[in-house]
N, CA and C atoms of all chains as a GROMACS GRO file, in nm:
protein
  564
    1MET      N    1   1.124   0.398   0.766
    1MET     CA    2   1.009   0.539   0.821
    1MET      C    3   0.861   0.495   0.851
    2THR      N    4   0.822   0.554   0.943
    2THR     CA    5   0.714   0.520   1.004
    2THR      C    6   0.613   0.661   1.023
    3ARG      N    7   0.508   0.607   1.056
    3ARG     CA    8   0.374   0.695   1.010
    3ARG      C    9   0.426   0.819   1.086
    4SER      N   10   0.437   0.850   1.164
    4SER     CA   11   0.525   0.971   1.276
    4SER      C   12   0.593   1.062   1.147
    5LEU      N   13   0.721   0.994   1.080
    5LEU     CA   14   0.797   1.090   0.995
    5LEU      C   15   0.674   1.090   0.878
    6LEU      N   16   0.608   1.034   0.837
    6LEU     CA   17   0.564   1.064   0.675
    6LEU      C   18   0.446   1.184   0.712
    7ILE      N   19   0.450   1.171   0.855
    7ILE     CA   20   0.329   1.267   0.869
    7ILE      C   21   0.411   1.444   0.853
    8GLU      N   22   0.505   1.453   0.900
    8GLU     CA   23   0.645   1.556   0.916
    8GLU      C   24   0.613   1.577   0.836
    9HIS      N   25   0.663   1.428   0.689
    9HIS     CA   26   0.645   1.507   0.581
    9HIS      C   27   0.582   1.565   0.485
   10VAL      N   28   0.518   1.506   0.494
   10VAL     CA   29   0.306   1.557   0.419
   10VAL      C   30   0.308   1.695   0.475
   11ALA      N   31   0.331   1.773   0.616
   11ALA     CA   32   0.325   1.854   0.680
   11ALA      C   33   0.380   1.962   0.641
   12GLU      N   34   0.539   1.908   0.571
   12GLU     CA   35   0.564   2.010   0.529
   12GLU      C   36   0.562   2.062   0.395
   13LYS      N   37   0.480   1.992   0.352
   13LYS     CA   38   0.477   2.034   0.199
   13LYS      C   39   0.358   2.100   0.189
   14VAL      N   40   0.262   2.068   0.283
   14VAL     CA   41   0.123   2.150   0.272
   14VAL      C   42   0.126   2.290   0.361
   15LYS      N   43   0.264   2.312   0.404
   15LYS     CA   44   0.250   2.472   0.496
   15LYS      C   45   0.143   2.531   0.406
   16ASP      N   46   0.162   2.584   0.312
   16ASP     CA   47   0.071   2.686   0.313
   16ASP      C   48  -0.047   2.661   0.294
   17LEU      N   49  -0.111   2.531   0.282
   17LEU     CA   50  -0.288   2.505   0.346
   17LEU      C   51  -0.305   2.506   0.494
   18ASN      N   52  -0.213   2.574   0.543
   18ASN     CA   53  -0.200   2.554   0.705
   18ASN      C   54  -0.262   2.498   0.795
   19LEU      N   55  -0.253   2.355   0.800
   19LEU     CA   56  -0.278   2.264   0.883
   19LEU      C   57  -0.175   2.186   1.004
   20SER      N   58  -0.205   2.222   1.098
   20SER     CA   59  -0.171   2.167   1.152
   20SER      C   60  -0.103   1.998   1.180
   21LYS      N   61  -0.011   1.981   1.249
   21LYS     CA   62   0.024   1.844   1.253
   21LYS      C   63  -0.070   1.708   1.296
   22LYS      N   64  -0.137   1.784   1.351
   22LYS     CA   65  -0.237   1.722   1.417
   22LYS      C   66  -0.387   1.666   1.318
   23GLU      N   67  -0.404   1.771   1.227
   23GLU     CA   68  -0.455   1.750   1.118
   23GLU      C   69  -0.463   1.669   1.023
   24VAL      N   70  -0.266   1.706   0.964
   24VAL     CA   71  -0.245   1.584   0.899
   24VAL      C   72  -0.237   1.436   0.945
   25GLU      N   73  -0.257   1.400   1.091
   25GLU     CA   74  -0.200   1.308   1.094
   25GLU      C   75  -0.379   1.237   1.062
   26VAL      N   76  -0.496   1.331   1.129
   26VAL     CA   77  -0.600   1.280   1.153
   26VAL      C   78  -0.615   1.249   0.946
   27ILE      N   79  -0.611   1.369   0.893
   27ILE     CA   80  -0.616   1.313   0.746
   27ILE      C   81  -0.536   1.172   0.695
   28LEU      N   82  -0.410   1.142   0.747
   28LEU     CA   83  -0.350   1.042   0.701
   28LEU      C   84  -0.477   0.911   0.761
   29GLU      N   85  -0.509   0.909   0.867
   29GLU     CA   86  -0.537   0.801   0.941
   29GLU      C   87  -0.715   0.779   0.843
   30THR      N   88  -0.749   0.891   0.789
   30THR     CA   89  -0.879   0.880   0.754
   30THR      C   90  -0.869   0.814   0.600
   31VAL      N   91  -0.744   0.832   0.568
   31VAL     CA   92  -0.689   0.786   0.424
   31VAL      C   93  -0.676   0.613   0.422
   32PHE      N   94  -0.628   0.555   0.576
   32PHE     CA   95  -0.570   0.464   0.550
   32PHE      C   96  -0.707   0.375   0.606
   33ASP      N   97  -0.754   0.438   0.725
   33ASP     CA   98  -0.906   0.394   0.748
   33ASP      C   99  -0.980   0.321   0.664
   34ASN      N  100  -0.981   0.469   0.587
   34ASN     CA  101  -1.082   0.398   0.441
   34ASN      C  102  -1.071   0.333   0.332
   35ILE      N  103  -0.937   0.290   0.311
   35ILE     CA  104  -0.863   0.173   0.262
   35ILE      C  105  -0.890   0.052   0.318
   36LYS      N  106  -0.849   0.068   0.450
   36LYS     CA  107  -0.914  -0.092   0.493
   36LYS      C  108  -1.025  -0.113   0.470
   37GLU      N  109  -1.158  -0.001   0.566
   37GLU     CA  110  -1.303  -0.037   0.513
   37GLU      C  111  -1.305  -0.034   0.355
   38ALA      N  112  -1.316   0.011   0.286
   38ALA     CA  113  -1.312  -0.042   0.120
   38ALA      C  114  -1.316  -0.183   0.167
   39LEU      N  115  -1.181  -0.227   0.132
   39LEU     CA  116  -1.147  -0.354   0.092
   39LEU      C  117  -1.213  -0.465   0.195
   40ALA      N  118  -1.231  -0.383   0.368
   40ALA     CA  119  -1.361  -0.441   0.396
   40ALA      C  120  -1.495  -0.520   0.364
   41LYS      N  121  -1.552  -0.457   0.308
   41LYS     CA  122  -1.648  -0.435   0.221
   41LYS      C  123  -1.643  -0.552   0.073
   42GLY      N  124  -1.522  -0.558   0.088
   42GLY     CA  125  -1.478  -0.628  -0.064
   42GLY      C  126  -1.470  -0.516  -0.200
   43ASP      N  127  -1.477  -0.410  -0.160
   43ASP     CA  128  -1.427  -0.294  -0.292
   43ASP      C  129  -1.291  -0.313  -0.281
   44LYS      N  130  -1.259  -0.212  -0.415
   44LYS     CA  131  -1.074  -0.201  -0.420
   44LYS      C  132  -1.067  -0.063  -0.459
   45VAL      N  133  -0.935  -0.043  -0.420
   45VAL     CA  134  -0.907   0.121  -0.413
   45VAL      C  135  -0.796   0.150  -0.490
   46GLU      N  136  -0.824   0.222  -0.612
   46GLU     CA  137  -0.723   0.238  -0.696
   46GLU      C  138  -0.659   0.406  -0.682
   47VAL      N  139  -0.505   0.404  -0.666
   47VAL     CA  140  -0.463   0.521  -0.668
   47VAL      C  141  -0.358   0.495  -0.752
   48ARG      N  142  -0.385   0.633  -0.888
   48ARG     CA  143  -0.304   0.633  -0.978
   48ARG      C  144  -0.175   0.649  -0.981
   49GLY      N  145  -0.094   0.587  -1.026
   49GLY     CA  146   0.075   0.601  -1.015
   49GLY      C  147   0.094   0.574  -0.879
   50PHE      N  148   0.030   0.524  -0.802
   50PHE     CA  149   0.067   0.433  -0.644
   50PHE      C  150   0.068   0.320  -0.702
   51GLY      N  151  -0.053   0.259  -0.718
   51GLY     CA  152  -0.103   0.152  -0.700
   51GLY      C  153  -0.248   0.095  -0.618
   52ASN      N  154  -0.269  -0.014  -0.630
   52ASN     CA  155  -0.406  -0.044  -0.643
   52ASN      C  156  -0.449  -0.189  -0.495
   53PHE      N  157  -0.534  -0.132  -0.409
   53PHE     CA  158  -0.513  -0.210  -0.300
   53PHE      C  159  -0.712  -0.349  -0.344
   54ARG      N  160  -0.663  -0.413  -0.340
   54ARG     CA  161  -0.750  -0.550  -0.346
   54ARG      C  162  -0.754  -0.649  -0.250
   55LEU      N  163  -0.907  -0.729  -0.267
   55LEU     CA  164  -0.824  -0.877  -0.197
   55LEU      C  165  -0.823  -1.007  -0.283
   56ARG      N  166  -0.762  -1.075  -0.229
   56ARG     CA  167  -0.684  -1.207  -0.318
   56ARG      C  168  -0.760  -1.257  -0.230
   57LYS      N  169  -0.831  -1.418  -0.276
   57LYS     CA  170  -0.848  -1.556  -0.239
   57LYS      C  171  -0.759  -1.594  -0.231
   58ARG      N  172  -0.796  -1.666  -0.098
   58ARG     CA  173  -0.648  -1.813  -0.056
   58ARG      C  174  -0.748  -1.906  -0.081
   59ASN      N  175  -0.682  -2.015  -0.164
   59ASN     CA  176  -0.772  -2.196  -0.170
   59ASN      C  177  -0.755  -2.207  -0.010
   60PRO      N  178  -0.870  -2.277   0.013
   60PRO     CA  179  -0.839  -2.393   0.127
   60PRO      C  180  -0.751  -2.501   0.143
   61ARG      N  181  -0.689  -2.493   0.199
   61ARG     CA  182  -0.578  -2.608   0.214
   61ARG      C  183  -0.605  -2.684   0.352
   62GLN      N  184  -0.497  -2.799   0.316
   62GLN     CA  185  -0.410  -2.884   0.410
   62GLN      C  186  -0.261  -2.827   0.517
   63ALA      N  187  -0.328  -2.810   0.624
   63ALA     CA  188  -0.179  -2.742   0.665
   63ALA      C  189  -0.175  -2.806   0.739
   64ARG      N  190  -0.023  -2.840   0.879
   64ARG     CA  191  -0.027  -2.894   0.975
   64ARG      C  192   0.027  -2.809   1.051
   65ASN      N  193  -0.054  -2.865   1.231
   65ASN     CA  194   0.060  -2.808   1.300
   65ASN      C  195   0.194  -2.898   1.326
   66PRO      N  196   0.270  -2.744   1.306
   66PRO     CA  197   0.424  -2.808   1.325
   66PRO      C  198   0.464  -2.848   1.460
   67LYS      N  199   0.384  -2.818   1.605
   67LYS     CA  200   0.442  -2.878   1.716
   67LYS      C  201   0.382  -3.038   1.702
   68THR      N  202   0.250  -3.050   1.677
   68THR     CA  203   0.203  -3.202   1.669
   68THR      C  204   0.223  -3.264   1.573
   69GLY      N  205   0.196  -3.197   1.464
   69GLY     CA  206   0.222  -3.246   1.340
   69GLY      C  207   0.076  -3.339   1.285
   70ALA      N  208  -0.011  -3.271   1.360
   70ALA     CA  209  -0.143  -3.320   1.302
   70ALA      C  210  -0.175  -3.202   1.186
   71SER      N  211  -0.263  -3.271   1.110
   71SER     CA  212  -0.295  -3.239   1.009
   71SER      C  213  -0.429  -3.167   1.028
   72VAL      N  214  -0.489  -3.008   0.975
   72VAL     CA  215  -0.575  -2.910   1.000
   72VAL      C  216  -0.601  -2.904   0.870
   73ALA      N  217  -0.741  -2.862   0.876
   73ALA     CA  218  -0.801  -2.821   0.727
   73ALA      C  219  -0.780  -2.671   0.762
   74VAL      N  220  -0.744  -2.573   0.649
   74VAL     CA  221  -0.758  -2.433   0.665
   74VAL      C  222  -0.864  -2.362   0.550
   75ASP      N  223  -0.975  -2.344   0.612
   75ASP     CA  224  -1.068  -2.297   0.528
   75ASP      C  225  -1.027  -2.150   0.395
   76SER      N  226  -1.090  -2.123   0.272
   76SER     CA  227  -1.003  -2.084   0.185
   76SER      C  228  -1.046  -1.915   0.270
   77LYS      N  229  -0.953  -1.828   0.250
   77LYS     CA  230  -0.963  -1.648   0.315
   77LYS      C  231  -0.937  -1.533   0.172
   78LYS      N  232  -0.978  -1.457   0.275
   78LYS     CA  233  -0.917  -1.306   0.180
   78LYS      C  234  -0.815  -1.256   0.280
   79VAL      N  235  -0.737  -1.213   0.163
   79VAL     CA  236  -0.621  -1.131   0.226
   79VAL      C  237  -0.600  -1.014   0.148
   80PRO      N  238  -0.579  -0.890   0.234
   80PRO     CA  239  -0.521  -0.763   0.136
   80PRO      C  240  -0.431  -0.819  -0.009
   81PHE      N  241  -0.443  -0.697  -0.116
   81PHE     CA  242  -0.328  -0.756  -0.176
   81PHE      C  243  -0.323  -0.606  -0.198
   82PHE      N  244  -0.172  -0.584  -0.244
   82PHE     CA  245  -0.148  -0.440  -0.284
   82PHE      C  246  -0.079  -0.471  -0.433
   83LYS      N  247  -0.101  -0.423  -0.537
   83LYS     CA  248  -0.061  -0.420  -0.676
   83LYS      C  249   0.003  -0.289  -0.690
   84VAL      N  250   0.140  -0.258  -0.734
   84VAL     CA  251   0.236  -0.115  -0.764
   84VAL      C  252   0.190  -0.086  -0.896
   85GLY      N  253   0.147   0.055  -0.868
   85GLY     CA  254   0.126   0.131  -0.972
   85GLY      C  255   0.269   0.078  -1.079
   86LYS      N  256   0.266   0.137  -1.200
   86LYS     CA  257   0.318   0.146  -1.277
   86LYS      C  258   0.489   0.266  -1.286
   87GLU      N  259   0.402   0.361  -1.272
   87GLU     CA  260   0.493   0.483  -1.195
   87GLU      C  261   0.548   0.504  -1.065
   88LEU      N  262   0.526   0.395  -0.987
   88LEU     CA  263   0.606   0.404  -0.861
   88LEU      C  264   0.675   0.282  -0.874
   89ARG      N  265   0.650   0.118  -0.955
   89ARG     CA  266   0.762   0.078  -0.970
   89ARG      C  267   0.869   0.069  -1.013
   90GLU      N  268   0.839   0.230  -1.149
   90GLU     CA  269   0.945   0.269  -1.221
   90GLU      C  270   1.049   0.367  -1.116
   91MET      N  271   0.996   0.426  -1.084
   91MET     CA  272   1.060   0.570  -0.971
   91MET      C  273   1.156   0.429  -0.880
   92VAL      N  274   1.102   0.372  -0.835
   92VAL     CA  275   1.147   0.268  -0.708
   92VAL      C  276   1.286   0.197  -0.798
   93ASN      N  277   1.260   0.120  -0.905
   93ASN     CA  278   1.397   0.068  -0.990
   93ASN      C  279   1.470   0.133  -1.056
   94ARG      N  280   1.444   0.279  -1.076
   94ARG     CA  281   1.529   0.370  -1.158
   94ARG      C  282   1.652   0.450  -1.024
   95GLY      N  283   1.539   0.446  -0.891
   95GLY     CA  284   1.648   0.522  -0.754
   95GLY      C  285   1.794   0.385  -0.759
   96LEU      N  286   1.791   0.215  -0.847
   96LEU     CA  287   1.848   0.178  -0.796
   96LEU      C  288   2.033   0.219  -0.815
   97MET      N  289  -1.288   0.320  -0.541
   97MET     CA  290  -1.262   0.378  -0.430
   97MET      C  291  -1.097   0.437  -0.520
   98THR      N  292  -1.177   0.558  -0.536
   98THR     CA  293  -1.030   0.648  -0.574
   98THR      C  294  -0.971   0.775  -0.493
   99LYS      N  295  -0.865   0.862  -0.559
   99LYS     CA  296  -0.830   0.982  -0.468
   99LYS      C  297  -0.944   1.039  -0.455
  100ALA      N  298  -1.036   1.083  -0.536
  100ALA     CA  299  -1.150   1.177  -0.594
  100ALA      C  300  -1.243   1.128  -0.451
  101GLU      N  301  -1.313   1.002  -0.428
  101GLU     CA  302  -1.364   0.975  -0.333
  101GLU      C  303  -1.306   0.933  -0.154
  102LEU      N  304  -1.188   0.916  -0.150
  102LEU     CA  305  -1.097   0.931  -0.050
  102LEU      C  306  -1.079   1.075  -0.002
  103SER      N  307  -1.090   1.182  -0.098
  103SER     CA  308  -1.097   1.309  -0.031
  103SER      C  309  -1.227   1.358  -0.010
  104ASP      N  310  -1.349   1.295  -0.056
  104ASP     CA  311  -1.472   1.271   0.006
  104ASP      C  312  -1.479   1.306   0.138
  105LYS      N  313  -1.429   1.163   0.149
  105LYS     CA  314  -1.389   1.151   0.320
  105LYS      C  315  -1.327   1.252   0.384
  106ILE      N  316  -1.216   1.258   0.371
  106ILE     CA  317  -1.178   1.378   0.418
  106ILE      C  318  -1.240   1.478   0.501
  107PHE      N  319  -1.271   1.535   0.351
  107PHE     CA  320  -1.409   1.707   0.369
  107PHE      C  321  -1.480   1.638   0.475
  108GLU      N  322  -1.558   1.512   0.441
  108GLU     CA  323  -1.683   1.485   0.539
  108GLU      C  324  -1.615   1.467   0.726
  109LYS      N  325  -1.510   1.432   0.737
  109LYS     CA  326  -1.416   1.429   0.848
  109LYS      C  327  -1.384   1.543   0.918
  110VAL      N  328  -1.244   1.632   0.814
  110VAL     CA  329  -1.252   1.741   0.915
  110VAL      C  330  -1.248   1.841   0.853
  111GLY      N  331  -1.355   1.841   0.732
  111GLY     CA  332  -1.431   1.984   0.681
  111GLY      C  333  -1.338   2.072   0.591
  112LEU      N  334  -1.222   1.954   0.542
  112LEU     CA  335  -1.120   2.034   0.470
  112LEU      C  336  -1.184   2.023   0.321
  113PRO      N  337  -1.164   2.172   0.244
  113PRO     CA  338  -1.259   2.172   0.107
  113PRO      C  339  -1.192   2.035   0.011
  114LYS      N  340  -1.273   1.971  -0.053
  114LYS     CA  341  -1.265   1.897  -0.172
  114LYS      C  342  -1.155   1.880  -0.236
  115LYS      N  343  -1.094   2.013  -0.230
  115LYS     CA  344  -0.989   2.018  -0.362
  115LYS      C  345  -0.845   2.086  -0.267
  116GLU      N  346  -0.884   2.122  -0.180
  116GLU     CA  347  -0.766   2.104  -0.048
  116GLU      C  348  -0.754   1.958  -0.033
  117SER      N  349  -0.803   1.849  -0.013
  117SER     CA  350  -0.826   1.743   0.072
  117SER      C  351  -0.765   1.622  -0.022
  118LEU      N  352  -0.812   1.684  -0.158
  118LEU     CA  353  -0.704   1.607  -0.272
  118LEU      C  354  -0.574   1.613  -0.292
  119GLN      N  355  -0.572   1.741  -0.292
  119GLN     CA  356  -0.405   1.791  -0.292
  119GLN      C  357  -0.356   1.723  -0.166
  120VAL      N  358  -0.410   1.731  -0.060
  120VAL     CA  359  -0.345   1.663   0.057
  120VAL      C  360  -0.357   1.482   0.033
  121VAL      N  361  -0.476   1.434  -0.052
  121VAL     CA  362  -0.389   1.332  -0.064
  121VAL      C  363  -0.309   1.275  -0.171
  122GLU      N  364  -0.313   1.361  -0.252
  122GLU     CA  365  -0.242   1.355  -0.400
  122GLU      C  366  -0.040   1.382  -0.312
  123ILE      N  367  -0.086   1.490  -0.209
  123ILE     CA  368   0.104   1.458  -0.142
  123ILE      C  369   0.152   1.377  -0.072
  124ILE      N  370   0.017   1.302   0.012
  124ILE     CA  371   0.043   1.174   0.052
  124ILE      C  372   0.121   1.047  -0.012
  125PHE      N  373   0.057   1.031  -0.092
  125PHE     CA  374   0.088   0.977  -0.230
  125PHE      C  375   0.198   0.949  -0.298
  126ASP      N  376   0.266   1.080  -0.297
  126ASP     CA  377   0.423   1.142  -0.322
  126ASP      C  378   0.504   1.122  -0.270
  127SER      N  379   0.486   1.145  -0.115
  127SER     CA  380   0.588   1.169  -0.050
  127SER      C  381   0.631   1.031  -0.001
  128MET      N  382   0.535   0.906   0.008
  128MET     CA  383   0.568   0.772  -0.009
  128MET      C  384   0.615   0.742  -0.120
  129LYS      N  385   0.609   0.746  -0.245
  129LYS     CA  386   0.645   0.728  -0.374
  129LYS      C  387   0.832   0.792  -0.336
  130ALA      N  388   0.833   0.906  -0.324
  130ALA     CA  389   0.948   0.945  -0.254
  130ALA      C  390   1.073   0.814  -0.204
  131ILE      N  391   0.994   0.876  -0.034
  131ILE     CA  392   1.112   0.757   0.020
  131ILE      C  393   1.089   0.654  -0.032
  132LEU      N  394   0.999   0.588  -0.074
  132LEU     CA  395   1.031   0.455  -0.127
  132LEU      C  396   1.132   0.394  -0.298
  133SER      N  397   1.140   0.565  -0.352
  133SER     CA  398   1.204   0.562  -0.442
  133SER      C  399   1.339   0.588  -0.364
  134GLU      N  400   1.383   0.658  -0.265
  134GLU     CA  401   1.514   0.601  -0.182
  134GLU      C  402   1.551   0.495  -0.145
  135GLY      N  403   1.472   0.386  -0.174
  135GLY     CA  404   1.526   0.218  -0.098
  135GLY      C  405   1.479   0.251   0.036
  136GLU      N  406   1.378   0.346   0.062
  136GLU     CA  407   1.341   0.329   0.211
  136GLU      C  408   1.227   0.240   0.272
  137SER      N  409   1.185   0.177   0.341
  137SER     CA  410   1.027   0.090   0.376
  137SER      C  411   0.942   0.225   0.406
  138VAL      N  412   0.826   0.164   0.392
  138VAL     CA  413   0.726   0.298   0.507
  138VAL      C  414   0.619   0.228   0.596
  139LYS      N  415   0.642   0.239   0.690
  139LYS     CA  416   0.589   0.135   0.761
  139LYS      C  417   0.450   0.248   0.843
  140ILE      N  418   0.284   0.169   0.812
  140ILE     CA  419   0.176   0.269   0.855
  140ILE      C  420   0.136   0.189   0.974
  141THR      N  421   0.141   0.180   1.124
  141THR     CA  422   0.095   0.129   1.219
  141THR      C  423  -0.052   0.078   1.171
  142GLY      N  424  -0.094  -0.032   1.169
  142GLY     CA  425  -0.263  -0.029   1.197
  142GLY      C  426  -0.248  -0.063   1.037
  143PHE      N  427  -0.230  -0.044   0.956
  143PHE     CA  428  -0.226  -0.043   0.789
  143PHE      C  429  -0.162  -0.167   0.754
  144GLY      N  430  -0.040  -0.103   0.745
  144GLY     CA  431   0.087  -0.240   0.732
  144GLY      C  432   0.261  -0.179   0.676
  145THR      N  433   0.314  -0.252   0.620
  145THR     CA  434   0.451  -0.214   0.568
  145THR      C  435   0.484  -0.213   0.407
  146PHE      N  436   0.484  -0.090   0.333
  146PHE     CA  437   0.534  -0.099   0.177
  146PHE      C  438   0.700  -0.112   0.220
  147LEU      N  439   0.781  -0.220   0.207
  147LEU     CA  440   0.863  -0.269   0.126
  147LEU      C  441   0.989  -0.265   0.052
  148VAL      N  442   1.092  -0.231  -0.020
  148VAL     CA  443   1.163  -0.239  -0.088
  148VAL      C  444   1.236  -0.329  -0.110
  149ARG      N  445   1.241  -0.438  -0.202
  149ARG     CA  446   1.295  -0.536  -0.160
  149ARG      C  447   1.414  -0.546  -0.313
  150LYS      N  448   1.510  -0.591  -0.292
  150LYS     CA  449   1.636  -0.597  -0.360
  150LYS      C  450   1.572  -0.767  -0.484
  151LYS      N  451   1.606  -0.790  -0.629
  151LYS     CA  452   1.611  -0.884  -0.671
  151LYS      C  453   1.760  -0.879  -0.730
  152ARG      N  454   1.771  -0.984  -0.794
  152ARG     CA  455   1.888  -1.002  -0.831
  152ARG      C  456   1.870  -1.053  -0.934
  153ALA      N  457   2.014  -1.071  -1.024
  153ALA     CA  458   2.000  -1.078  -1.163
  153ALA      C  459   1.949  -1.236  -1.208
  154ARG      N  460   1.853  -1.250  -1.287
  154ARG     CA  461   1.831  -1.391  -1.334
  154ARG      C  462   1.786  -1.443  -1.484
  155MET      N  463   1.831  -1.575  -1.486
  155MET     CA  464   1.773  -1.578  -1.667
  155MET      C  465   1.616  -1.602  -1.659
  156GLY      N  466   1.621  -1.557  -1.774
  156GLY     CA  467   1.438  -1.546  -1.815
  156GLY      C  468   1.423  -1.622  -1.908
  157ARG      N  469   1.322  -1.609  -2.010
  157ARG     CA  470   1.309  -1.624  -2.097
  157ARG      C  471   1.192  -1.590  -2.198
  158ASN      N  472   1.182  -1.557  -2.318
  158ASN     CA  473   1.041  -1.472  -2.383
  158ASN      C  474   0.988  -1.568  -2.404
  159PRO      N  475   0.897  -1.562  -2.365
  159PRO     CA  476   0.805  -1.700  -2.369
  159PRO      C  477   0.762  -1.707  -2.502
  160LYS      N  478   0.745  -1.609  -2.580
  160LYS     CA  479   0.692  -1.646  -2.771
  160LYS      C  480   0.784  -1.696  -2.846
  161THR      N  481   0.920  -1.662  -2.806
  161THR     CA  482   1.035  -1.688  -2.902
  161THR      C  483   1.114  -1.815  -2.831
  162GLY      N  484   1.149  -1.823  -2.707
  162GLY     CA  485   1.209  -1.904  -2.630
  162GLY      C  486   1.310  -1.876  -2.605
  163VAL      N  487   1.384  -1.739  -2.579
  163VAL     CA  488   1.496  -1.737  -2.578
  163VAL      C  489   1.572  -1.630  -2.512
  164GLU      N  490   1.652  -1.729  -2.495
  164GLU     CA  491   1.703  -1.677  -2.306
  164GLU      C  492   1.736  -1.520  -2.290
  165ILE      N  493   1.731  -1.457  -2.187
  165ILE     CA  494   1.784  -1.354  -2.188
  165ILE      C  495   1.810  -1.284  -2.035
  166GLU      N  496   1.881  -1.243  -2.020
  166GLU     CA  497   1.890  -1.180  -1.841
  166GLU      C  498   1.817  -1.089  -1.820
  167ILE      N  499   1.715  -1.091  -1.749
  167ILE     CA  500   1.640  -1.007  -1.668
  167ILE      C  501   1.718  -0.946  -1.534
  168THR      N  502   1.714  -0.805  -1.530
  168THR     CA  503   1.883  -0.722  -1.524
  168THR      C  504   1.795  -0.733  -1.334
  169PRO      N  505   1.900  -0.694  -1.258
  169PRO     CA  506   1.875  -0.631  -1.120
  169PRO      C  507   1.790  -0.594  -1.074
  170ARG      N  508   1.680  -0.539  -0.995
  170ARG     CA  509   1.605  -0.471  -0.977
  170ARG      C  510   1.526  -0.450  -0.837
  171ARG      N  511   1.476  -0.325  -0.810
  171ARG     CA  512   1.413  -0.299  -0.692
  171ARG      C  513   1.239  -0.294  -0.688
  172VAL      N  514   1.240  -0.367  -0.610
  172VAL     CA  515   1.084  -0.401  -0.644
  172VAL      C  516   1.013  -0.347  -0.500
  173VAL      N  517   0.881  -0.291  -0.489
  173VAL     CA  518   0.795  -0.250  -0.444
  173VAL      C  519   0.684  -0.365  -0.347
  174THR      N  520   0.667  -0.430  -0.217
  174THR     CA  521   0.538  -0.504  -0.180
  174THR      C  522   0.526  -0.438  -0.054
  175PHE      N  523   0.413  -0.466  -0.026
  175PHE     CA  524   0.299  -0.441   0.050
  175PHE      C  525   0.270  -0.585   0.158
  176LYS      N  526   0.323  -0.583   0.309
  176LYS     CA  527   0.269  -0.655   0.367
  176LYS      C  528   0.155  -0.602   0.449
  177PRO      N  529   0.057  -0.662   0.456
  177PRO     CA  530  -0.048  -0.607   0.584
  177PRO      C  531  -0.031  -0.629   0.682
  178SER      N  532  -0.110  -0.528   0.798
  178SER     CA  533  -0.067  -0.537   0.958
  178SER      C  534  -0.196  -0.673   0.948
  179LEU      N  535  -0.154  -0.726   1.100
  179LEU     CA  536  -0.236  -0.836   1.130
  179LEU      C  537  -0.363  -0.786   1.154
  180GLN      N  538  -0.421  -0.663   1.203
  180GLN     CA  539  -0.507  -0.563   1.206
  180GLN      C  540  -0.605  -0.552   1.097
  181PHE      N  541  -0.547  -0.533   0.991
  181PHE     CA  542  -0.569  -0.562   0.849
  181PHE      C  543  -0.616  -0.681   0.819
  182LYS      N  544  -0.518  -0.752   0.834
  182LYS     CA  545  -0.601  -0.892   0.747
  182LYS      C  546  -0.683  -0.984   0.873
  183ALA      N  547  -0.752  -0.929   0.999
  183ALA     CA  548  -0.832  -0.941   1.113
  183ALA      C  549  -0.973  -0.906   1.026
  184LEU      N  550  -0.930  -0.773   0.991
  184LEU     CA  551  -1.070  -0.677   0.936
  184LEU      C  552  -1.153  -0.778   0.820
  185VAL      N  553  -1.040  -0.777   0.768
  185VAL     CA  554  -1.086  -0.849   0.603
  185VAL      C  555  -1.146  -0.949   0.624
  186GLU      N  556  -1.088  -1.042   0.670
  186GLU     CA  557  -1.130  -1.190   0.699
  186GLU      C  558  -1.275  -1.142   0.767
  187LYS      N  559  -1.310  -1.059   0.844
  187LYS     CA  560  -1.459  -1.086   0.910
  187LYS      C  561  -1.544  -1.035   0.756
  188GLY      N  562  -1.451  -0.971   0.740
  188GLY     CA  563  -1.564  -0.889   0.630
  188GLY      C  564  -1.675  -0.780   0.638
   0.00000   0.00000   0.00000
């Protein structure tokens, strides 16, 4: 399922709000852009029932260039992390 | 940031009243929940992919009592951020 199908899915459910597909698309983009921006600022985003988005710190490490075998130092870095909410976790598992 | 704050951002961006904006935010996440519950992945270009993965049964141990039990097979959701998202966070 890609973004465009999700837009159609959502548009179908918000019929009574009289939103065009384009408007739904802009809203969807606004949601995901804001989640990205919040994390870029170091904030976290909590969506009850769905999950939380936050940053996870990766420790510095020694890695190797797979081609040359040379050792390279990799700095500590931050990566986006999603923790599944209880409701979503249970829904997905029930669907089994 | 919460769903309410996301709704404020939608109001600022498209002028949809906050109550309706919140409704749309909820529908977006509910739709994603429904799709994932079907076992299907959700891919959002520029953001990342929510994947449903199957876990086989395995043996686990109650850390308190030491008793071995079987952990039943299950489906879990994982999120793989897009390169763009990772790069944005890296820049800070």
